[in-house]
KOLKOLTOR-916329 format. One record per residue (C-alpha): residue number from 1; residue in three letters; x, y, z negated. Coordinates in nm, 4 decimals. Example, Ala and Ser with C-alpha at 12.3 -4.5 7.8 and 13.67 -1.06 7.14 Angstrom:
KOLKOLTOR-916329
1_ALA_1.2300_-0.4500_-0.7800;
2_SER_1.3670_-0.1060_-0.7140;
END
This chain:
KOLKOLTOR-916329
1_MET_-1.2140_-0.3440_1.0087;
2_VAL_-1.0996_-0.5463_0.7070;
3_SER_-0.7283_-0.6281_0.6628;
4_VAL_-0.6705_-0.9352_0.4354;
5_VAL_-0.3191_-0.9411_0.2892;
6_ILE_-0.2064_-1.2677_0.1383;
7_PRO_0.1372_-1.2919_-0.0306;
8_THR_0.2754_-1.6490_-0.0177;
9_LEU_0.5787_-1.8497_-0.1426;
10_ASN_0.5589_-2.2264_-0.0913;
11_GLU_0.1834_-2.2538_-0.0678;
12_ALA_0.1633_-2.5191_0.2071;
13_GLY_-0.0969_-2.7116_0.0142;
14_THR_-0.3403_-2.4408_-0.0077;
15_ILE_-0.2751_-2.1636_0.2436;
16_GLY_-0.4505_-2.3367_0.5347;
17_GLY_-0.7687_-2.3886_0.3436;
18_THR_-0.7578_-2.0328_0.2117;
19_ILE_-0.7311_-1.8853_0.5619;
20_LYS_-0.9961_-2.1143_0.7079;
21_THR_-1.2418_-2.0164_0.4329;
22_ILE_-1.1823_-1.6513_0.4812;
23_LYS_-1.2358_-1.6854_0.8563;
24_GLU_-1.5610_-1.8843_0.7988;
25_SER_-1.6909_-1.6297_0.5430;
26_LEU_-1.6117_-1.2975_0.6843;
27_ARG_-1.9084_-1.1150_0.8464;
28_ARG_-1.7144_-0.8256_0.9962;
29_PRO_-1.4138_-0.7600_1.2221;
30_TYR_-1.0892_-0.8593_1.0467;
31_GLU_-0.7186_-0.9342_1.0601;
32_ILE_-0.5310_-1.1652_0.8258;
33_ILE_-0.1723_-1.0682_0.7369;
34_VAL_0.0367_-1.3329_0.5410;
35_VAL_0.3538_-1.1936_0.3915;
36_ASP_0.5787_-1.4905_0.3124;
37_GLY_0.8775_-1.4763_0.0731;
38_ASN_1.0709_-1.7188_0.2909;
39_SER_0.8978_-2.0370_0.1865;
40_THR_1.0991_-2.3609_0.1946;
41_ASP_0.7954_-2.5763_0.2594;
42_ASN_0.5873_-2.5681_0.5834;
43_THR_0.3766_-2.2526_0.4699;
44_LYS_0.4972_-2.0491_0.7714;
45_GLU_0.4100_-2.3142_1.0173;
46_ILE_0.0578_-2.3552_0.8831;
47_VAL_0.0030_-1.9796_0.9054;
48_LYS_0.1213_-1.9693_1.2685;
49_LYS_-0.1165_-2.2559_1.3552;
50_GLU_-0.4159_-2.0491_1.2067;
51_ASN_-0.3141_-1.7604_1.4444;
52_CYS_-0.2633_-1.5165_1.1592;
53_ARG_-0.0011_-1.2430_1.1526;
54_LEU_0.3007_-1.3722_0.9668;
55_ILE_0.5574_-1.1430_0.8185;
56_VAL_0.8615_-1.3061_0.6651;
57_GLU_0.9832_-1.0818_0.3731;
58_PRO_1.3205_-1.1884_0.2253;
59_ARG_1.2919_-0.9550_-0.0659;
60_ARG_1.1178_-1.1257_-0.3564;
61_GLY_0.8307_-0.9865_-0.5647;
62_TYR_0.4499_-0.9838_-0.5646;
63_GLY_0.4363_-0.6062_-0.5304;
64_THR_0.6910_-0.6059_-0.2500;
65_ALA_0.4947_-0.8581_-0.0497;
66_LEU_0.1720_-0.6687_-0.0889;
67_LYS_0.3240_-0.3301_-0.0054;
68_VAL_0.4786_-0.4796_0.3105;
69_GLY_0.1431_-0.6167_0.4114;
70_ILE_-0.0494_-0.3057_0.3422;
71_SER_0.2089_-0.1005_0.5458;
72_HIS_0.1239_-0.3276_0.8476;
73_ALA_-0.2589_-0.3332_0.7973;
74_LYS_-0.4848_-0.1605_1.0351;
75_GLY_-0.8070_-0.1923_0.8396;
76_ASP_-1.0211_0.0739_0.6670;
77_VAL_-1.0461_-0.1690_0.3833;
78_ILE_-0.7635_-0.3819_0.2414;
79_VAL_-0.8404_-0.7126_0.0628;
80_MET_-0.5642_-0.8660_-0.1355;
81_VAL_-0.5839_-1.2260_-0.2463;
82_ASP_-0.3468_-1.5044_-0.3399;
83_GLY_-0.2908_-1.8024_-0.1142;
84_ASP_-0.2691_-2.0551_-0.3936;
85_GLY_-0.6347_-2.1733_-0.3804;
86_THR_-0.7241_-2.0499_-0.7292;
87_TYR_-0.9670_-1.7671_-0.6118;
88_ASP_-1.2978_-1.8487_-0.4591;
89_VAL_-1.2350_-1.6507_-0.1357;
90_LYS_-1.5934_-1.7091_-0.0253;
91_ASP_-1.6731_-1.4069_-0.2508;
92_ILE_-1.4894_-1.1769_-0.0065;
93_ASN_-1.8217_-1.0547_0.1344;
94_LEU_-1.9469_-0.9753_-0.2294;
95_LEU_-1.6401_-0.7686_-0.2843;
96_LEU_-1.6745_-0.5768_0.0399;
97_ASP_-2.0534_-0.5285_0.0242;
98_THR_-2.0330_-0.4066_-0.3416;
99_LEU_-1.7425_-0.1724_-0.2579;
100_SER_-1.9607_-0.0106_0.0203;
101_LYS_-2.2888_-0.0066_-0.1745;
102_GLU_-2.1457_0.1400_-0.4823;
103_GLY_-1.9250_0.3967_-0.3066;
104_ALA_-1.6183_0.2775_-0.5001;
105_GLU_-1.2521_0.2955_-0.3990;
106_LEU_-1.1762_-0.0382_-0.5605;
107_CYS_-1.3723_-0.3584_-0.6239;
108_MET_-1.2134_-0.6333_-0.8207;
109_ALA_-1.3224_-0.9880_-0.8649;
110_SER_-1.3361_-1.0706_-1.2360;
111_ARG_-1.2613_-1.4297_-1.3373;
112_MET_-1.3541_-1.3973_-1.7010;
113_ASN_-1.7006_-1.5432_-1.6958;
114_SER_-1.6191_-1.8409_-1.4704;
115_LEU_-1.2870_-1.9984_-1.5610;
116_TYR_-1.2658_-2.3672_-1.4715;
117_ASP_-1.0904_-2.5902_-1.7276;
118_GLY_-0.7199_-2.5650_-1.6949;
119_SER_-0.7264_-2.2622_-1.4701;
120_MET_-0.5702_-2.0190_-1.7166;
121_ASP_-0.3696_-2.1220_-2.0234;
122_LEU_-0.4189_-1.9627_-2.3647;
123_LEU_-0.1100_-1.7373_-2.3375;
124_ASN_-0.2184_-1.5967_-2.0037;
125_PHE_-0.5782_-1.5535_-2.1230;
126_LEU_-0.4740_-1.3621_-2.4375;
127_GLY_-0.2283_-1.1531_-2.2414;
128_ASN_-0.4947_-1.0552_-1.9944;
129_ARG_-0.7297_-0.9628_-2.2813;
130_ILE_-0.4759_-0.7396_-2.4426;
131_ILE_-0.3632_-0.5718_-2.1256;
132_THR_-0.7224_-0.5120_-2.0236;
133_LEU_-0.8157_-0.3710_-2.3600;
134_VAL_-0.5138_-0.1349_-2.3617;
135_PHE_-0.5884_-0.0241_-2.0085;
136_ASN_-0.9466_0.0524_-2.0860;
137_LEU_-0.8670_0.2537_-2.3971;
138_LEU_-0.5888_0.4540_-2.2266;
139_PHE_-0.7827_0.5289_-1.9026;
140_ARG_-1.1405_0.5246_-2.0162;
141_GLN_-1.2505_0.2266_-1.8066;
142_ASN_-1.4585_-0.0789_-1.8767;
143_LEU_-1.2946_-0.3584_-1.6860;
144_THR_-1.2798_-0.7252_-1.7890;
145_ASP_-1.0008_-0.8638_-1.5834;
146_THR_-0.7271_-0.6153_-1.4945;
147_GLN_-0.4895_-0.8877_-1.3699;
148_SER_-0.7096_-1.0128_-1.1061;
149_GLY_-0.5352_-1.0468_-0.7748;
150_PHE_-0.8539_-1.0521_-0.5546;
151_ARG_-0.9494_-0.7007_-0.4752;
152_ALA_-1.1005_-0.4876_-0.1990;
153_ILE_-0.9475_-0.1398_-0.1649;
154_ARG_-1.0331_0.1543_0.0576;
155_ARG_-0.7287_0.2498_0.2677;
156_SER_-0.8128_0.6235_0.2212;
157_ALA_-0.7542_0.5794_-0.1546;
158_LEU_-0.4431_0.3878_-0.1220;
159_ASP_-0.2978_0.6586_0.1064;
160_LYS_-0.3410_0.9087_-0.1860;
161_VAL_-0.1328_0.7209_-0.4429;
162_GLU_0.2367_0.6120_-0.4560;
163_LEU_0.2817_0.2580_-0.5774;
164_LYS_0.6470_0.1720_-0.6644;
165_GLU_0.6316_-0.1556_-0.8553;
166_ASN_0.7699_-0.4559_-0.6778;
167_ASP_0.6580_-0.7392_-0.8965;
168_MET_0.3486_-0.8424_-1.1066;
169_ALA_0.3118_-0.4923_-1.2550;
170_PHE_0.2057_-0.3720_-0.9042;
171_ALA_-0.1633_-0.4790_-0.9814;
172_THR_-0.1657_-0.2818_-1.3005;
173_GLU_0.0081_0.0221_-1.1418;
174_MET_-0.2661_0.0382_-0.8775;
175_LEU_-0.5338_0.0533_-1.1484;
176_VAL_-0.3442_0.3146_-1.3398;
177_ARG_-0.3053_0.5420_-1.0282;
178_PHE_-0.6666_0.5058_-0.9202;
179_ALA_-0.7944_0.5688_-1.2714;
180_LYS_-0.5848_0.8822_-1.3033;
181_LYS_-0.7127_1.0068_-0.9634;
182_GLY_-1.0645_0.9600_-1.0891;
183_PHE_-1.1423_0.6862_-0.8266;
184_LYS_-1.4325_0.4535_-0.8961;
185_ILE_-1.3208_0.1021_-1.0020;
186_ILE_-1.5805_-0.1744_-1.0298;
187_GLU_-1.5934_-0.5500_-1.0642;
188_VAL_-1.7961_-0.8341_-0.9348;
189_PRO_-1.7866_-1.1869_-1.0842;
190_THR_-1.5964_-1.4714_-0.9281;
191_SER_-1.4734_-1.8190_-1.0294;
192_TYR_-1.1140_-1.9234_-1.0946;
193_ARG_-0.9769_-2.2757_-1.0385;
194_PRO_-0.6575_-2.4584_-1.1611;
195_ARG_-0.3572_-2.4541_-0.9203;
196_VAL_-0.3416_-2.7754_-0.7327;
197_TYR_-0.0184_-2.7241_-0.5421;
198_GLY_0.3171_-2.6011_-0.6439;
199_LYS_0.4047_-2.3943_-0.9511;
200_SER_0.3110_-2.0540_-1.0681;
201_LYS_0.5669_-1.7854_-0.9997;
202_LEU_0.4605_-1.5779_-1.3064;
203_ARG_0.7405_-1.4972_-1.5521;
204_ARG_0.5254_-1.4087_-1.8480;
205_LEU_0.7637_-1.2132_-2.0686;
206_ARG_0.9129_-1.0109_-1.7960;
207_ALA_0.5730_-0.9402_-1.6291;
208_GLY_0.4200_-0.8442_-1.9684;
209_LEU_0.7039_-0.5954_-2.0397;
210_GLU_0.6774_-0.4357_-1.6927;
211_ILE_0.3063_-0.4083_-1.7208;
212_PHE_0.3149_-0.2352_-2.0582;
213_LYS_0.5796_-0.0016_-1.9286;
214_VAL_0.3539_0.0977_-1.6406;
215_LEU_0.0588_0.1521_-1.8775;
216_ILE_0.2585_0.3676_-2.1178;
217_GLU_0.4297_0.5701_-1.8580;
218_GLY_0.0986_0.6160_-1.6767;
219_ALA_-0.0694_0.7387_-1.9861;
220_LEU_0.2068_0.9976_-2.0460;
221_GLN_0.2370_1.1243_-1.6924;
222_SER_0.0524_1.4230_-1.5679;
223_GLU_-0.1962_1.3884_-1.2731;
224_ASN_0.0375_1.5715_-1.0374;
225_SER_0.3072_1.2931_-1.0938;
226_THR_0.0700_1.0210_-0.9519;
END
C-alpha cells in the first residue's frame, strides 16, 4: 500500500484539487494523510469532505508535519508531496513505478527541466543549484533537484535512519542519511507550476543556513552516527 503524506498550512485553494488528482491517478491501494499546521482558512474542512485522514499538528515546521504523517502511515511506500498545487501530482505513478523498477530506496521528482514561468524565482533557483552541487560533491550523487518535495520512499529505508530536522532542512537531511547508508536515490522529471493561492512559507535565509548545517554535519559524521 502507498501512504501519501501531505503537509498543509492554509492551502484551501489547492488542497481539494491536489487530493482529487491523487485519487484519480493512483493505480494501487492507498491512504492519504494530511497533516495540518492548524490552518486558519477552511483547509481542514475540505480535507474532511475528501474523506482523508486529517491530523492537526500544532507544532510548526515542514519536517515536523512530515515526521508526524510518516509515523501514522501504514504503507510500504511513503509519498510526500505539498498541497499547494505547484507539483504535478499526476506523476505519482511515474515515481512509484520507477522506484519499483529501479530497485531504489528513494525516487524524487525533479522540476529542473520543466519550470513554468514564475514558478521559482531566481534566488530560489540559484539556492537550489548551489545546494544540489554541494550535496552531489559531498556524497557522490548525481541529482538535479535536491529540494524537491515530491518523493516516493520505501518505508523499510526510512526505518533505518533517524531524521531529526523539524523544518525545511528535513528534505536535505533525508538525502544525506540515505546517501550515507548507500541507498539508491534516483529522479524522474516532473513539471512545477506557480503558486496560485496563499503565500510560500519558505524563509530563505533560515532554511539555507539549516540546510548547509545538515550538509556539513552529515559529511563529517561517521556512518555509525546516522
